[in-house]
C-alpha angles and dihedrals in degrees: 000000000000133000135206132193121199127175134186139172112233125198094225133082120266092250091060093045090049091052089053090053094051103036121090091209090058099036092058089055102047113017096080132093121237115279092033138089125216132223122187109209097176132001134176107178098200136092106286091015120135133221142186123202135176125207114196125195116238091212112072092212092068117097118225126217094229106027138358096297103357139093111199120186134178130198151143138243104252097182134005126187107177112240093002118054146008121190118185134173114214134183130186117239098236144126091213109104090209089069101034127108140071118287123199120213117191116187116190122195123200124184115236131209091250092061092258135109135250108213125197119187118193115189111194131182099032109181115244092254091063113080110220090223091054091048091049091051091049091051092047091054092045092050090052087057090046090053092051090049100048096037094052117096115228096025117132112282098012119140 
């Protein structure tokens, strides 16, 4: 089982970043790699809450883990510490053993002197079919979208 670690500085306070990690309206906008679109089917943004999300490739020649061009995963929020940490456990909906198994994602938020947030995302338990380099790239792209969302004035949920 593989692991990836991706960090990023965000020009928004930890409380705003935390809201973006636990809000379906925000997750659908940022937690998606480039070349894909996101659909939130179900989302309970509280500790113990469950969710189900599909990511669909824009290019029809890309093979999904769940369906022809789609990766669907379900999970639960294992631990939530407002403004500090989000721990979720995800699993792809698939019959392919190369993509099966629970993955734990721990996102830690640290306030910085400039009023921003240092974010560290650790993704553990990657199934053998998920290349760590691909997962890291997907997270890097998603965190760029997260930065754009939380750093933009006038966007839903901003302070």
